[in-house]
TORBA-198273 format. One record per residue (C-alpha): residue in three letters; residue number from 0; x, y, z. Coordinates in nm, 2 decimals. Example, Ala and Ser with C-alpha at 12.3 -4.5 7.8 and 13.67 -1.06 7.14 Angstrom:
// TORBA-198273
  res    n       X       Y       Z
  ALA    0    1.23   -0.45    0.78
  SER    1    1.37   -0.11    0.71
END
This chain:
// TORBA-198273
  res    n       X       Y       Z
  MET    0   19.50    9.73   -4.49
  PRO    1   19.41    9.65   -4.84
  ASP    2   19.31    9.96   -5.06
  SER    3   18.92    9.99   -5.10
  PRO    4   18.79    9.78   -5.41
  VAL    5   18.82    9.94   -5.74
  PRO    6   18.56    9.95   -6.02
  SER    7   18.62    9.64   -6.25
  ALA    8   18.67    9.87   -6.56
  ALA    9   18.99   10.01   -6.37
  PRO   10   19.33    9.89   -6.54
  ALA   11   19.44    9.55   -6.42
  VAL   12   19.80    9.71   -6.38
  GLU   13   19.89   10.11   -6.33
  VAL   14   20.23   10.20   -6.35
  ASP   15   20.31   10.59   -6.29
  GLY   16   20.64   10.74   -6.30
  LEU   17   20.82   10.43   -6.21
  VAL   18   21.21   10.48   -6.17
  MET   19   21.44   10.18   -6.08
  ARG   20   21.81   10.20   -6.04
  TYR   21   22.09    9.97   -5.99
  GLY   22   22.35   10.20   -5.83
  ALA   23   22.43   10.47   -6.09
  LYS   24   22.23   10.28   -6.37
  VAL   25   21.90   10.42   -6.41
  ALA   26   21.71   10.10   -6.52
  VAL   27   21.35   10.23   -6.54
  ASP   28   21.32   10.60   -6.61
  ALA   29   21.01   10.76   -6.50
  LEU   30   20.79   10.50   -6.70
  SER   31   20.44   10.48   -6.71
  LEU   32   20.18   10.24   -6.85
  THR   33   19.85   10.08   -6.81
  VAL   34   19.75    9.74   -6.86
  PRO   35   19.34    9.68   -6.93
  ARG   36   19.15    9.40   -6.77
  THR   37   19.09    9.09   -6.97
  THR   38   19.34    9.14   -7.26
  ILE   39   19.67    9.02   -7.34
  THR   40   19.92    9.30   -7.33
  ALA   41   20.25    9.24   -7.46
  VAL   42   20.58    9.46   -7.29
  LEU   43   20.85    9.42   -7.56
  GLY   44   21.20    9.57   -7.54
  PRO   45   21.55    9.45   -7.61
  ASN   46   21.76    9.33   -7.34
  GLY   47   21.85    9.56   -7.08
  ALA   48   21.55    9.81   -7.17
  GLY   49   21.40    9.78   -6.80
  LYS   50   21.10    9.56   -6.87
  THR   51   21.17    9.27   -6.65
  THR   52   21.24    9.50   -6.40
  THR   53   20.91    9.67   -6.41
  LEU   54   20.73    9.34   -6.41
  GLU   55   20.89    9.22   -6.12
  THR   56   20.81    9.56   -5.92
  CYS   57   20.46    9.47   -6.04
  GLU   58   20.49    9.14   -5.93
  GLY   59   20.59    9.25   -5.59
  TYR   60   20.93    9.13   -5.57
  ARG   61   21.09    9.48   -5.61
  ARG   62   21.00    9.82   -5.42
  PRO   63   20.94   10.13   -5.65
  GLN   64   21.22   10.37   -5.57
  GLN   65   20.98   10.65   -5.69
  GLY   66   20.62   10.66   -5.86
  THR   67   20.36   10.43   -5.81
  VAL   68   20.25   10.10   -5.92
  ARG   69   19.92    9.95   -5.87
  VAL   70   19.78    9.57   -5.96
  LEU   71   19.45    9.49   -5.94
  GLY   72   19.39    9.80   -5.76
  LEU   73   19.63    9.72   -5.49
  ASP   74   19.99    9.78   -5.39
  PRO   75   20.21    9.47   -5.48
  GLN   76   20.43    9.54   -5.18
  ARG   77   20.18    9.68   -4.91
  ASP   78   19.89    9.45   -5.00
  ARG   79   20.10    9.15   -5.12
  THR   80   19.90    8.91   -4.87
  ALA   81   19.60    9.01   -5.04
  LEU   82   19.73    9.02   -5.41
  LEU   83   19.91    8.67   -5.40
  PRO   84   19.61    8.47   -5.44
  ARG   85   19.49    8.67   -5.73
  ILE   86   19.79    8.68   -5.98
  GLY   87   20.00    8.39   -6.15
  VAL   88   20.37    8.46   -6.23
  MET   89   20.56    8.23   -6.46
  LEU   90   20.92    8.28   -6.43
  GLN   91   21.14    8.23   -6.74
  ASN   92   21.39    8.03   -6.52
  GLY   93   21.33    7.84   -6.22
  GLY   94   21.03    7.79   -6.01
  ALA   95   21.08    7.44   -5.92
  TRP   96   21.32    7.25   -5.70
  SER   97   21.57    7.04   -5.93
  GLY   98   21.48    6.71   -5.79
  VAL   99   21.10    6.73   -5.79
  ARG  100   20.90    6.54   -6.06
  ALA  101   20.73    6.77   -6.27
  MET  102   20.35    6.63   -6.16
  GLU  103   20.45    6.65   -5.80
  MET  104   20.55    7.01   -5.83
  LEU  105   20.23    7.10   -6.02
  ARG  106   20.00    6.91   -5.75
  HIS  107   20.17    7.05   -5.48
  VAL  108   20.12    7.40   -5.60
  ALA  109   19.76    7.34   -5.69
  ARG  110   19.66    7.23   -5.33
  LEU  111   19.80    7.56   -5.22
  HIS  112   19.49    7.71   -5.38
  ALA  113   19.11    7.72   -5.29
  HIS  114   19.00    7.64   -5.60
  PRO  115   19.27    7.49   -5.84
  LEU  116   19.22    7.40   -6.20
  ASP  117   19.24    6.99   -6.26
  THR  118   19.60    6.93   -6.27
  GLU  119   19.57    6.62   -6.50
  ALA  120   19.37    6.82   -6.75
  LEU  121   19.61    7.11   -6.73
  ALA  122   19.91    6.88   -6.78
  GLU  123   19.75    6.67   -7.08
  ARG  124   19.65    7.02   -7.21
  LEU  125   20.02    7.12   -7.21
  GLY  126   20.17    6.83   -7.32
  LEU  127   20.34    6.76   -6.97
  GLY  128   20.17    6.39   -6.96
  GLU  129   20.47    6.23   -7.11
  CYS  130   20.74    6.40   -6.85
  GLY  131   20.53    6.39   -6.56
  ARG  132   20.77    6.15   -6.37
  THR  133   21.07    6.36   -6.49
  PRO  134   21.29    6.54   -6.25
  TYR  135   21.28    6.90   -6.31
  ARG  136   21.64    6.93   -6.38
  ARG  137   21.62    6.67   -6.63
  LEU  138   21.33    6.83   -6.84
  SER  139   21.44    6.98   -7.16
  GLY  140   21.39    7.35   -7.17
  GLY  141   21.05    7.35   -7.37
  GLN  142   20.90    7.11   -7.10
  GLN  143   21.04    7.33   -6.82
  GLN  144   20.86    7.62   -6.99
  ARG  145   20.53    7.43   -7.01
  LEU  146   20.52    7.35   -6.63
  ALA  147   20.61    7.67   -6.53
  LEU  148   20.33    7.79   -6.71
  ALA  149   20.10    7.52   -6.56
  LEU  150   20.26    7.64   -6.23
  ALA  151   20.14    8.00   -6.30
  VAL  152   19.75    7.97   -6.41
  VAL  153   19.67    7.63   -6.18
  GLY  154   19.55    7.85   -5.90
  ARG  155   19.29    8.04   -6.13
  PRO  156   19.45    8.38   -6.12
  GLU  157   19.28    8.72   -6.21
  LEU  158   19.58    8.82   -6.37
  VAL  159   19.89    8.62   -6.48
  PHE  160   20.27    8.76   -6.61
  VAL  161   20.45    8.54   -6.81
  ASP  162   20.79    8.56   -6.91
  GLU  163   20.89    8.44   -7.27
  PRO  164   20.60    8.19   -7.24
  THR  165   20.74    7.98   -7.56
  ALA  166   21.08    8.02   -7.52
  GLY  167   21.24    7.64   -7.63
  MET  168   20.91    7.51   -7.72
  ASP  169   20.85    7.34   -8.05
  PRO  170   20.58    7.44   -8.30
  HIS  171   20.31    7.21   -8.13
  ALA  172   20.36    7.31   -7.79
  ARG  173   20.40    7.69   -7.86
  ARG  174   20.08    7.65   -8.05
  ALA  175   19.92    7.50   -7.75
  THR  176   20.04    7.75   -7.51
  TRP  177   19.90    8.04   -7.76
  ASP  178   19.53    7.87   -7.73
  LEU  179   19.58    7.84   -7.37
  LEU  180   19.63    8.24   -7.32
  ARG  181   19.38    8.31   -7.57
  GLU  182   19.14    8.10   -7.38
  LEU  183   19.23    8.25   -7.04
  ARG  184   19.15    8.60   -7.14
  ALA  185   18.82    8.46   -7.29
  ASP  186   18.76    8.35   -6.93
  GLY  187   18.82    8.71   -6.78
  VAL  188   19.16    8.68   -6.72
  THR  189   19.44    8.96   -6.78
  VAL  190   19.74    8.84   -6.94
  VAL  191   20.09    9.04   -6.94
  LEU  192   20.35    8.87   -7.12
  THR  193   20.69    8.95   -7.25
  THR  194   20.85    8.80   -7.57
  HIS  195   21.12    8.83   -7.81
  HIS  196   20.90    8.68   -8.11
  MET  197   20.72    8.97   -8.31
  ASP  198   20.50    8.71   -8.44
  GLU  199   20.40    8.60   -8.09
  ALA  200   20.31    8.96   -8.00
  GLU  201   20.11    9.04   -8.30
  ARG  202   19.92    8.74   -8.30
  LEU  203   19.85    8.72   -7.93
  ALA  204   19.82    9.06   -7.78
  ASP  205   19.55    9.30   -7.78
  HIS  206   19.78    9.60   -7.67
  ILE  207   20.16    9.64   -7.71
  HIS  208   20.41    9.87   -7.50
  ILE  209   20.76    9.89   -7.64
  VAL  210   21.02    9.99   -7.39
  ASP  211   21.36   10.11   -7.43
  HIS  212   21.63   10.22   -7.20
  GLY  213   21.37   10.25   -6.92
  ARG  214   21.13   10.44   -7.11
  LEU  215   20.81   10.39   -7.32
  VAL  216   20.89   10.44   -7.67
  GLY  217   20.56   10.32   -7.82
  SER  218   20.19   10.21   -7.75
  GLY  219   19.91   10.08   -7.91
  THR  220   19.74    9.78   -8.09
  PRO  221   19.89    9.58   -8.30
  GLU  222   19.72    9.74   -8.61
  GLN  223   19.78   10.08   -8.48
  LEU  224   20.16   10.01   -8.46
  THR  225   20.18    9.86   -8.78
  GLU  226   19.93   10.10   -8.93
  GLY  227   19.67    9.83   -9.05
  GLY  228   19.93    9.55   -9.14
  THR  229   20.14    9.81   -9.40
  ARG  230   20.40    9.77   -9.17
  ASP  231   20.61    9.48   -9.01
  LEU  232   20.61    9.49   -8.64
  GLU  233   20.96    9.38   -8.62
  ASP  234   21.06    9.69   -8.84
  VAL  235   20.86    9.92   -8.60
  PHE  236   21.02    9.75   -8.29
  LEU  237   21.36    9.81   -8.47
  ALA  238   21.29   10.19   -8.56
  LEU  239   21.16   10.24   -8.22
  THR  240   21.44   10.11   -8.03
  ALA  241   21.74   10.25   -8.23
  LYS  242   22.01   10.31   -8.07
  GLY  243   21.98   10.67   -7.87
  LEU  244   21.62   10.69   -7.89
  GLY  245   21.59   10.62   -7.54
  SER  246   21.89   10.84   -7.42
END
């Protein structure tokens, strides 16, 4: 049975003491973090920091080995049936059949939801109109990213996880993606994103978590982390994730 409803002020995501291992390797090391509702929260970290494993656990793809994870007040494993209609997930790679046309895939996913967004308007917004009849395998990297984002939000989720949302996009598509994520937040949607672009995190995020060696090494608003703009976020990131800090 799903957990009892939680107050709307409760965090959208709560990770408490999460531990995840791959054999002898500790990928996530007693990590705790929260994501407030109706915010854009960025999770940053170098490759291998544990951020993808953490988000996959929040999305219900992995079971916590230690610690607890709650998403919209629910357990992503035990309450998966109740949670799935309420979240969207944008995968960095994949998410569509190789031979399906872009708009066919978007319309198919839309039909799985009770109150989907208008697919034509969403495609136009993300610049998918010119490639709507192109098979997925022939789309450019940026076009595949735009389609993946459309698939993640077409069901009107309360919470959406987006992994490297603008990877491979040209500046125009990148700006359109930023605008869409901001509009989602304004409409009450919570956005959790990972990105390697420091400017993207600084411009979009209300809150930033920096993860290294599976541990939280920095957290705050962009203004707090950059000391009111007197420091560069990339410099802060590099200092916090310096070799040995998380070991």
